[in-house]
C-alpha positions as a Python dict, from the first residue, in 0.01 Angstrom:
ca = {
    (1, 'M'): (0, 0, 0),
    (2, 'A'): (-279, 286, 172),
    (3, 'N'): (-116, 555, 379),
    (4, 'T'): (-302, 430, 705),
    (5, 'I'): (-46, 510, 962),
    (6, 'G'): (-46, 894, 858),
    (7, 'F'): (312, 910, 746),
    (8, 'A'): (404, 969, 361),
    (9, 'P'): (608, 644, 243),
    (10, 'N'): (947, 707, 240),
    (11, 'R'): (1210, 694, -78),
    (12, 'E'): (1303, 297, 17),
    (13, 'A'): (938, 197, 43),
    (14, 'I'): (858, 379, -290),
    (15, 'E'): (1199, 198, -429),
    (16, 'K'): (1061, -118, -341),
    (17, 'L'): (709, -61, -530),
    (18, 'A'): (930, -28, -831),
    (19, 'T'): (1168, -288, -779),
    (20, 'D'): (819, -505, -735),
    (21, 'A'): (707, -364, -1080),
    (22, 'I'): (966, -427, -1268),
    (23, 'R'): (997, -763, -1115),
    (24, 'N'): (634, -846, -1234),
    (25, 'L'): (695, -698, -1595),
    (26, 'P'): (652, -948, -1843),
    (27, 'A'): (971, -1132, -1964),
    (28, 'P'): (998, -1029, -2291),
    (29, 'F'): (1014, -649, -2144),
    (30, 'A'): (1176, -749, -1838),
    (31, 'D'): (1418, -951, -1986),
    (32, 'H'): (1593, -642, -2128),
    (33, 'L'): (1569, -429, -1805),
    (34, 'G'): (1815, -582, -1621),
    (35, 'D'): (2112, -306, -1647),
    (36, 'I'): (1857, -30, -1594),
    (37, 'V'): (1971, 184, -1254),
    (38, 'V'): (1629, 289, -1058),
    (39, 'R'): (1613, 574, -830),
    (40, 'V'): (1418, 758, -598),
    (41, 'E'): (1484, 1143, -566),
    (42, 'E'): (1267, 1393, -398),
    (43, 'F'): (1244, 1616, -685),
    (44, 'A'): (1408, 1639, -1009),
    (45, 'D'): (1702, 1881, -1008),
    (46, 'D'): (1706, 2247, -1161),
    (47, 'D'): (1898, 2109, -1441),
    (48, 'I'): (1632, 1859, -1542),
    (49, 'L'): (1365, 2067, -1542),
    (50, 'Q'): (1518, 2379, -1747),
    (51, 'E'): (1646, 2110, -2030),
    (52, 'M'): (1277, 1948, -2005),
    (53, 'G'): (1090, 2321, -2012),
    (54, 'I'): (929, 2242, -1701),
    (55, 'E'): (864, 2506, -1478),
    (56, 'D'): (709, 2330, -1194),
    (57, 'P'): (918, 2059, -1011),
    (58, 'W'): (587, 1911, -892),
    (59, 'N'): (472, 1845, -1254),
    (60, 'L'): (755, 1585, -1306),
    (61, 'T'): (696, 1256, -1153),
    (62, 'G'): (952, 1062, -1328),
    (63, 'L'): (1224, 1046, -1639),
    (64, 'Y'): (1368, 758, -1829),
    (65, 'Q'): (1769, 886, -1834),
    (66, 'G'): (1978, 695, -2102),
    (67, 'R'): (2007, 543, -2492),
    (68, 'P'): (1686, 380, -2632),
    (69, 'L'): (1714, 13, -2697),
    (70, 'S'): (1632, 121, -3045),
    (71, 'E'): (1943, 302, -3054),
    (72, 'Q'): (2172, 103, -2882),
    (73, 'S'): (2453, -101, -3063),
    (74, 'V'): (2750, -353, -2983),
    (75, 'W'): (2971, -68, -3087),
    (76, 'S'): (2872, 179, -2791),
    (77, 'T'): (3046, 139, -2531),
    (78, 'G'): (3119, 345, -2241),
    (79, 'D'): (2779, 485, -2177),
    (80, 'M'): (2644, 491, -1840),
    (81, 'P'): (2382, 268, -1730),
    (82, 'P'): (2028, 380, -1817),
    (83, 'I'): (1842, 562, -1543),
    (84, 'I'): (1470, 551, -1421),
    (85, 'S'): (1427, 836, -1164),
    (86, 'L'): (1102, 847, -990),
    (87, 'F'): (1029, 1201, -787),
    (88, 'R'): (908, 1112, -455),
    (89, 'M'): (718, 1425, -384),
    (90, 'P'): (521, 1483, -714),
    (91, 'L'): (459, 1110, -684),
    (92, 'L'): (288, 1139, -333),
    (93, 'N'): (91, 1477, -411),
    (94, 'E'): (-28, 1316, -738),
    (95, 'W'): (-125, 981, -501),
    (96, 'I'): (-319, 1230, -256),
    (97, 'E'): (-488, 1404, -601),
    (98, 'S'): (-617, 1040, -733),
    (99, 'D'): (-831, 743, -692),
    (100, 'V'): (-561, 514, -748),
    (101, 'T'): (-290, 342, -490),
    (102, 'L'): (46, 438, -473),
    (103, 'E'): (121, 105, -599),
    (104, 'E'): (-98, 155, -902),
    (105, 'L'): (48, 509, -944),
    (106, 'V'): (441, 385, -935),
    (107, 'V'): (337, 107, -1154),
    (108, 'H'): (235, 361, -1396),
    (109, 'V'): (474, 616, -1414),
    (110, 'L'): (781, 295, -1426),
    (111, 'V'): (616, 115, -1707),
    (112, 'H'): (577, 451, -1902),
    (113, 'E'): (970, 523, -1826),
    (114, 'V'): (1013, 159, -1948),
    (115, 'G'): (829, 272, -2296),
    (116, 'H'): (1119, 542, -2332),
    (117, 'H'): (1379, 271, -2303),
    (118, 'F'): (1240, 54, -2559),
    (119, 'G'): (1195, 371, -2763),
    (120, 'L'): (851, 468, -2714),
    (121, 'S'): (766, 872, -2728),
    (122, 'D'): (490, 968, -2530),
    (123, 'A'): (243, 972, -2819),
    (124, 'D'): (356, 616, -2877),
    (125, 'M'): (245, 515, -2518),
    (126, 'E'): (-85, 743, -2532),
    (127, 'A'): (-200, 584, -2818),
    (128, 'L'): (-97, 255, -2699),
    (129, 'E'): (-334, 326, -2387),
    (130, 'N'): (-597, 456, -2554),
    (131, 'A'): (-628, 149, -2786),
    (132, 'A'): (-590, -77, -2477),
    (133, 'G'): (-929, 111, -2302),
    (134, 'G'): (-670, 321, -2070),
}
């Protein structure tokens, strides 16, 4: 989705890329994502940044909030649905500074956040990416 008309993709365009990415995940993963809410915001709010120890809001492109599948139980009730937030301005900034398409970047960030839903840590995902040659 090249930015050929001179306008930055809006929130709806990024939401569509994210929705398409989830729809295209392999069945074993997609089967467990039905209750996830994906939302696009301009930036993470100050509370989230402070909680994560991030000073620069441009450094956070995505965030998973919720109980990972590995911690869910039939006895857990009253939980809000898991949320994957994508932060539009940091995504666009990274897109401009990289040699990947916006679609590739959104897929990468979304898959990373989906990994957290499955209980993977950042170190786990980095090891998997390295093992896969990524």
